[in-house]
C-alpha positions in Angstrom: -88.0 -69.7 -57.8 -90.1 -68.5 -54.9 -92.8 -70.9 -53.4 -95.4 -69.5 -51.2 -96.2 -71.7 -48.2 -100.0 -71.2 -48.7 -99.7 -73.0 -52.0 -97.5 -75.9 -50.9 -100.1 -78.2 -49.7 -102.4 -77.8 -52.8 -99.3 -78.4 -54.8 -98.5 -81.5 -53.0 -102.0 -82.7 -53.4 -101.6 -82.2 -57.1 -98.6 -84.2 -57.1 -100.2 -87.1 -55.4 -103.1 -87.0 -57.9 -100.5 -87.2 -60.7 -98.8 -90.2 -58.8 -102.1 -92.0 -58.3 -102.9 -91.8 -61.9 -99.6 -93.4 -62.8 -100.0 -96.1 -60.0 -103.5 -97.0 -61.4 -102.2 -98.2 -64.6 -101.3 -95.1 -66.8 -98.3 -96.0 -68.8 -96.3 -94.1 -71.5 -98.8 -95.1 -74.1 -101.7 -93.9 -72.2 -103.0 -90.5 -73.2 -102.1 -88.2 -70.3 -103.9 -85.2 -69.0 -101.2 -82.8 -68.2 -103.2 -79.9 -67.0 -102.4 -80.5 -63.3 -98.6 -80.5 -63.9 -99.0 -77.3 -66.2 -101.1 -75.5 -63.6 -98.3 -76.4 -61.0 -95.5 -74.8 -63.1 -97.5 -71.9 -64.7 -99.1 -70.8 -61.4 -95.8 -70.9 -59.4 -93.5 -69.2 -62.0 -96.0 -66.8 -63.6 -93.9 -67.5 -66.5 -93.7 -70.1 -69.3 -90.6 -70.2 -71.8 -91.5 -69.9 -75.3 -89.8 -73.2 -76.6 -91.8 -74.9 -79.4 -92.4 -78.7 -79.4 -89.6 -80.4 -81.2 -88.1 -83.9 -81.9 -84.3 -83.8 -81.7 -84.5 -87.7 -81.2 -81.1 -87.9 -79.2 -79.8 -88.3 -75.5 -78.8 -85.5 -73.3 -76.1 -86.5 -71.0 -75.7 -85.0 -67.6 -72.8 -85.7 -65.5 -71.1 -84.7 -62.3 -71.9 -84.6 -58.5 -75.2 -84.5 -56.8 -74.8 -82.3 -53.7 -78.5 -82.3 -52.6 -79.1 -86.2 -52.5 -81.9 -85.6 -55.1 -81.2 -87.6 -58.4 -80.9 -85.5 -61.5 -82.5 -88.3 -63.7 -85.0 -91.2 -62.7 -85.3 -93.9 -65.3 -88.0 -95.8 -63.7 -91.1 -94.8 -61.8 -90.5 -94.8 -58.1 -93.1 -94.9 -55.3 -91.8 -91.7 -53.5 -93.3 -88.5 -54.5 -89.9 -86.9 -55.1 -88.6 -89.7 -57.3 -91.9 -89.5 -59.1 -91.6 -85.8 -59.6 -88.0 -86.3 -61.1 -89.3 -89.1 -63.3 -92.1 -87.0 -64.5 -89.9 -84.1 -65.4 -87.7 -86.4 -67.6 -91.0 -87.5 -69.4 -92.3 -83.9 -70.1 -88.8 -82.9 -71.6 -88.8 -86.1 -73.7 -92.5 -85.3 -74.8 -91.6 -81.7 -75.4 -88.3 -82.0 -77.2 -87.6 -85.7 -78.1 -84.8 -85.8 -75.7 -83.9 -88.7 -73.2 -82.0 -87.5 -70.2 -79.2 -89.7 -69.1 -77.2 -89.4 -65.8 -73.7 -90.4 -65.7 -72.5 -90.6 -62.2 -69.0 -89.4 -61.4 -67.7 -91.4 -58.4 -64.7 -89.5 -57.1 -65.4 -85.8 -55.8 -61.7 -85.0 -55.8 -60.6 -86.0 -59.4 -64.0 -86.3 -61.1 -63.1 -83.3 -63.2 -60.1 -84.8 -65.0 -62.1 -87.1 -67.2 -64.7 -84.4 -68.0 -61.9 -81.9 -69.0 -60.2 -84.6 -71.1 -63.5 -85.0 -73.3 -63.4 -81.2 -73.8 -59.8 -81.1 -74.8 -60.4 -83.9 -77.1 -63.4 -81.8 -78.7 -65.7 -84.7 -77.8 -69.5 -83.9 -77.4 -69.6 -86.4 -74.4 -71.5 -84.4 -72.0 -74.0 -81.5 -72.5 -74.3 -80.5 -68.9 -72.0 -80.8 -65.8 -73.0 -80.5 -62.2 -70.0 -79.6 -60.0 -69.0 -80.2 -56.5 -69.3 -76.9 -54.4 -65.6 -76.2 -55.0 -63.5 -79.2 -56.0 -62.5 -79.2 -59.6 -64.1 -75.7 -60.4 -60.6 -74.0 -60.9 -59.6 -76.8 -63.5 -62.8 -76.4 -65.3 -62.3 -72.6 -65.6 -58.7 -72.8 -66.7 -59.6 -75.4 -69.3 -61.4 -72.5 -71.3 -63.9 -75.1 -72.3 -67.0 -73.6 -70.5 -69.9 -71.8 -72.4 -71.3 -68.5 -71.3 -74.9 -69.2 -70.4 -75.9 -65.9 -71.9 -74.9 -67.2 -75.3 -77.2 -70.3 -75.2 -80.3 -70.2 -77.3 -83.5 -70.2 -75.3 -81.9 -69.5 -71.9 -83.5 -66.6 -70.3 -81.6 -65.7 -67.1 -84.4 -63.3 -66.2 -86.8 -66.0 -65.8 -87.9 -66.7 -62.2 -86.3 -70.1 -61.9 -82.8 -68.7 -62.7 -80.6 -67.0 -60.1 -79.0 -64.2 -62.2 -77.9 -62.3 -59.2 -76.0 -65.4 -57.9 -74.5 -66.0 -61.3 -73.3 -62.5 -61.5 -71.6 -62.8 -58.2 -69.4 -65.6 -59.5 -68.9 -64.4 -63.2 -65.8 -64.9 -64.8 -64.2 -62.1 -66.7 -67.8 -60.7 -67.0 -69.0 -64.0 -68.6 -71.5 -66.3 -66.9 -69.6 -69.7 -67.2 -71.4 -71.1 -64.1 -75.0 -71.5 -64.1 -77.4 -71.6 -61.3 -81.2 -72.2 -61.5 -83.8 -74.3 -59.7 -82.5 -77.5 -61.3 -79.6 -77.4 -58.9 -82.1 -77.7 -55.8 -80.3 -75.6 -53.2 -78.3 -76.9 -50.1 -77.6 -74.1 -47.9 -76.5 -73.7 -44.3 -79.3 -72.8 -41.8 -80.4 -73.1 -38.3 -82.6 -76.1 -37.2 -84.6 -75.4 -33.9 -85.9 -77.8 -31.3 -89.4 -76.5 -30.7 -89.7 -78.7 -27.4 -86.7 -77.1 -25.9 -87.9 -73.7 -26.9 -91.4 -74.2 -25.2 -89.6 -75.8 -22.0 -87.8 -72.7 -21.7 -90.7 -70.5 -22.7 -88.8 -69.1 -25.7 -90.7 -67.8 -28.9 -89.4 -69.1 -32.1 -88.3 -65.8 -33.9 -90.5 -66.5 -37.1 -91.9 -62.9 -36.8 -88.4 -61.5 -36.3 -87.3 -63.2 -39.6 -90.3 -61.9 -41.4 -89.7 -58.3 -40.1 -86.0 -58.5 -40.8 -85.2 -58.1 -37.2 -83.6 -61.5 -36.8 -79.9 -60.7 -35.9 -76.9 -62.4 -34.7 -77.2 -60.8 -31.4 -80.7 -62.1 -31.0 -79.5 -65.6 -32.0 -76.7 -65.2 -29.3 -79.1 -64.1 -26.6 -81.7 -67.0 -27.2 -78.9 -69.8 -27.3 -77.2 -68.4 -24.3 -80.4 -69.0 -22.1 -80.1 -72.8 -22.6 -77.4 -74.9 -20.9 -78.2 -77.9 -18.7 -75.7 -80.2 -17.2 -77.0 -83.8 -16.8 -75.8 -83.8 -13.0 -72.5 -85.4 -13.6 -70.7 -82.0 -13.3 -68.9 -82.6 -16.7 -69.9 -80.5 -19.8 -69.8 -83.0 -22.8 -72.2 -84.3 -25.5 -74.6 -85.7 -22.8 -75.7 -82.2 -21.8 -78.3 -79.7 -23.3 -77.1 -76.7 -25.1 -78.3 -73.6 -26.8 -76.5 -74.1 -29.9 -74.2 -76.7 -31.5 -72.8 -77.9 -34.9 -69.6 -78.6 -36.7 -67.3 -75.6 -35.9 -65.6 -75.8 -39.3 -66.2 -74.5 -42.8 -70.0 -74.3 -42.1 -69.0 -71.2 -39.8 -68.0 -69.5 -43.0 -71.7 -69.1 -43.9 -71.8 -66.4 -41.1 -69.5 -64.1 -43.1 -72.0 -64.3 -46.0 -75.0 -64.1 -43.7 -73.6 -60.8 -42.4 -73.2 -59.3 -45.9 -69.4 -59.7 -46.0 -67.3 -61.3 -48.8 -64.4 -63.6 -48.7 -63.5 -62.6 -52.3 -64.8 -59.8 -54.3 -64.1 -57.6 -57.4 -61.7 -54.7 -56.6 -61.9 -51.3 -58.5 -60.0 -52.9 -61.5 -62.6 -55.7 -61.7 -60.2 -58.4 -60.5 -61.1 -60.9 -57.8 -59.1 -60.2 -54.7 -59.4 -61.2 -51.0 -62.2 -58.9 -49.6 -61.9 -59.1 -45.8 -59.9 -55.8 -45.6 -62.6 -54.1 -47.4 -64.6 -53.8 -44.1 -62.0 -54.8 -41.4 -64.0 -53.1 -38.5 -67.1 -55.2 -39.3 -65.1 -58.2 -39.9 -63.5 -58.0 -36.5 -66.8 -57.4 -34.7 -68.1 -60.5 -36.4 -65.2 -62.5 -35.4 -65.4 -61.4 -31.8 -69.1 -62.1 -31.8 -68.7 -65.7 -33.2 -65.7 -66.5 -31.0 -67.8 -65.6 -27.9 -70.8 -67.7 -29.2 -68.5 -70.6 -30.1 -66.9 -70.6 -26.7 -69.8 -70.0 -24.4 -71.0 -72.6 -22.0 -74.3 -72.8 -24.0 -72.5 -73.8 -27.1 -71.3 -77.3 -28.2 -69.2 -76.5 -31.4 -67.0 -79.6 -32.2 -64.2 -79.2 -34.9 -63.8 -82.1 -37.4 -60.9 -84.4 -37.6 -61.0 -84.8 -33.7 -61.8 -87.8 -31.5 -64.3 -85.8 -29.2 -67.8 -87.1 -30.1 -70.3 -85.0 -32.1 -73.7 -84.0 -30.7 -76.3 -84.5 -33.4 -79.5 -82.4 -33.6 -81.4 -85.6 -33.9 -80.5 -86.5 -30.3 -82.8 -83.7 -29.1 -80.3 -81.9 -26.7 -79.7 -78.6 -28.6 -82.1 -75.6 -29.1 -80.3 -74.5 -32.4 -78.1 -76.5 -34.6 -76.1 -75.4 -37.6 -77.0 -77.8 -40.5 -77.3 -77.9 -44.1 -80.9 -78.2 -45.7 -79.8 -81.3 -47.6 -79.5 -83.2 -44.3 -83.0 -82.4 -43.1 -84.6 -85.6 -44.4 -82.8 -87.4 -41.8 -84.8 -85.7 -39.2 -88.1 -87.1 -40.3 -88.3 -89.7 -37.5 -87.1 -87.6 -34.7 -89.5 -87.7 -31.7 -89.5 -84.0 -30.9 -91.0 -81.0 -33.0 -88.5 -79.0 -34.9 -88.3 -76.1 -37.3 -85.9 -74.2 -39.6 -84.5 -70.7 -39.6 -82.2 -68.8 -41.9 -78.9 -67.7 -40.5 -79.3 -64.3 -38.8 -78.5 -60.9 -40.5 -75.6 -59.1 -38.8 -77.9 -56.3 -37.5 -81.1 -54.5 -38.4 -79.3 -52.2 -40.8 -78.6 -55.0 -43.3 -81.2 -55.0 -46.2 -81.5 -58.7 -46.8 -80.7 -62.3 -45.5 -78.0 -63.8 -47.4 -77.6 -67.6 -47.4 -74.4 -69.1 -48.8 -74.9 -71.8 -51.4 -73.2 -75.0 -50.5 -73.9 -77.1 -53.7 -72.3 -76.8 -57.0 -72.9 -75.0 -60.1 -74.0 -76.0 -63.8 -71.4 -76.0 -66.6 -72.1 -76.4 -70.4 -69.0 -77.7 -72.2 -67.8 -75.6 -75.4 -67.7 -79.0 -77.3 -71.7 -79.4 -77.6 -72.5 -79.9 -81.2 -76.2 -78.7 -80.9 -76.5 -75.5 -79.0 -80.1 -75.0 -79.8 -80.9 -78.4 -78.2 -78.7 -77.8 -75.1 -80.4 -74.4 -74.6 -83.9 -75.9 -75.0 -83.0 -78.6 -72.4 -81.3 -76.5 -70.0 -84.1 -74.0 -69.9 -86.8 -76.8 -69.5 -84.9 -78.7 -66.8 -85.1 -75.4 -64.8 -88.7 -74.7 -65.7 -90.1 -78.2 -65.1 -88.4 -78.7 -61.8 -91.3 -76.7 -60.1 -93.0 -80.0 -58.9 -89.6 -81.4 -58.1 -88.9 -78.5 -55.9 -92.4 -78.9 -54.2 -91.6 -82.6 -53.5 -88.2 -81.6 -52.2 -90.0 -79.4 -49.6 -92.1 -82.3 -48.6 -89.0 -84.5 -48.4 -87.2 -82.0 -46.2 -90.1 -81.5 -43.8 -91.8 -84.9 -44.1 -95.3 -85.3 -42.5 -94.6 -82.1 -40.5 -95.3 -79.9 -43.5 -99.0 -79.7 -42.7 -98.0 -78.7 -39.2 -95.2 -76.2 -40.1 -96.4 -73.6 -42.6 -93.9 -71.3 -40.8 -91.1 -73.5 -41.5 -92.0 -73.9 -45.2 -91.9 -70.1 -45.3 -88.5 -70.1 -43.6 -87.2 -72.4 -46.4 -88.6 -70.2 -48.9 -86.7 -67.3 -47.5 -83.4 -69.3 -47.1 -83.6 -70.3 -50.8 -84.7 -66.9 -52.0 -81.7 -65.4 -50.4 -79.1 -67.6 -51.8 -75.6 -66.0 -52.5 -72.3 -67.0 -53.9 -68.9 -66.1 -53.0 -65.9 -66.9 -55.3 -63.8 -67.4 -52.3 -65.7 -70.6 -51.4 -66.0 -72.0 -55.0 -62.1 -71.7 -55.5 -61.3 -72.6 -51.9 -58.9 -75.5 -52.9 -56.4 -72.8 -54.3 -53.4 -72.3 -52.0 -54.3 -69.4 -49.6 -58.1 -69.4 -50.2 -58.7 -72.5 -48.1 -57.3 -70.8 -45.0 -59.2 -67.7 -45.6 -62.5 -69.5 -46.1 -61.6 -71.2 -42.8 -60.6 -68.1 -41.0 -63.7 -67.9 -38.8 -63.7 -71.3 -37.4 -59.9 -71.3 -37.0 -60.2 -67.9 -35.1 -63.1 -69.6 -32.9 -61.2 -72.6 -32.4 -58.1 -70.7 -31.1 -60.4 -68.4 -29.1 -58.2 -65.4 -30.0 -59.2 -62.9 -32.5 -56.0 -60.9 -32.0 -54.4 -63.0 -34.6 -56.7 -61.6 -37.4 -54.1 -59.2 -38.9 -51.2 -61.7 -38.9 -53.6 -64.5 -40.2 -54.8 -62.4 -43.0 -51.4 -61.1 -43.9 -49.9 -64.6 -44.0 -52.5 -65.9 -46.5 -53.7 -62.8 -48.6 -50.7 -62.3 -50.8 -50.5 -66.0 -52.2 -54.4 -66.2 -52.4 -54.4 -63.0 -54.5 -51.6 -64.4 -56.8 -53.6 -67.6 -57.4 -56.9 -65.6 -58.1 -55.1 -63.5 -60.7 -53.6 -66.5 -62.4 -57.1 -68.3 -62.4 -59.3 -65.3 -63.5 -57.1 -63.5 -65.9 -57.2 -65.8 -68.9 -59.5 -64.5 -71.6 -62.4 -66.5 -73.2 -62.9 -66.4 -76.8 
C-alpha cells in the first residue's frame, strides 16, 4: 500500500489520539469510537474489503520468523505507538470476526521449518499462517506440497492495494501463488542512508529530485560518493576515516542486481526457472565493472563479513552513504547528525522504475487448514488493518525526525512501492544458487570481473538442475 508523505503526520496524530483514549481508561468493555481508525484505513487504501461481521469463536495461530522486528501479535497494550497499533489491529480483527490472534515464535532460523512441515504431513491444523525467513526453509515448504494457492482462499483479493500481486507473480510456483506478500509483512529492503551533515559540508545536494524524476542512477551515486574521502591524518586508510560510501560488502550487494532491473533467476521460454544472468550478459558485465570500481575506490569502505577487520557503522557519522536494511533504521534514532534515506539507484535513465529487492520472508497458508473461509477472512483483514501499523512503522524508522523529513518519508514510500522479488534469493540455500546470489560481492572482493564467465559456468549447471528438481512437482 502506498502512503503519501503529506498524510503521514495527520495519521500519526490520529494514532496518538487513539492511544490517548486507551491510556485514559478505555478498556475492552468500554464502547469505542472506531471512526478514527476507519478513516485511517479507508482514506489510505481507497478500498474496503467486503467481509461481513462474523463470530468464528476460535484462535488463529501465526508462526514463523519476524524479519522486520515488528511483532505480528501484541497481547497486552504497550506504550509505544507501534506496539499499540499492532495491539489495536488484533482487537479490530477479534471484534470483526470473533478470532483471537496467537503468535507462536520459532526460535531457530535454520531448522524452524521442520516442525511446521511435520504438522502438515500429519494433517494437523496447527498453524493457519506461516511467516518465513527470507530464504531458509522455503525449498522445504515448496517440496512438501503443503501450501495453499492464495488465489483459492475465500475473501482474498490480490488486486486490493495492500497486496503485492506483481511481487507474488515474480515468485509463483508452477503458475500458483503459493507465497503471499502483503502489507502485513511490513517490508525490509536494502536502501541507502545518507548523512546530511557530511553532504552539507561538501556542498552536495541530496538527490531527492533525481529520485522523483527517475534520474537517480548508479553513475550519479558513484560520482557523489567519490567526492568524499578524508584521511584523519595518520596516513592509514581504515575505519577511523571518512568515506563516501560504506556497508557490508556481502549479500546486500546482490540488491544492486535487482535495482538494475536484472534477475538472478527467471522463467525461460519453457516457463521453467533458470539462472538468468546470461539473458543480458553485456549489461551484467557492465554492472559488475561499475560495482567493482565503486567497491575498491578510495572513497569506499566495504567490509566483507566473517573477517577480522572492524566494521564502519553509519551511526559513527563517518560515511556519506551507507548500504543498510530499512529494518535497522530504528537503531539510528539517537544519532547526533541528520540523516536521510534513498532507494538504491536505477542502472541508467532508460530504466522504467526503481526496483527494491525484498529481504524479508513471505506468507504461507498450509493446506491442512480446516476452515478456509475463516483463514481467508483473517488473512485479508490482517493486511487491511495494517494501515495504522505501517504508519507507526514509518514513525519508528524515522523517529522524531519525521516532522523534519517529509522527503525521507516519501523516499520510504518509493522504496516500498518498488518492492521486487527474485526466486534466486528465496531459494539461495540450494547448491549453486548461493554462489550465484553472491556473485557480485565475490567479484568485488576479488576485484576482478574477468572471472565472470568461469564463475557462472562452474555454478550454473548445478543451480539449474536444483531449480528443476524444486519447481517441477505439480500441485493438486
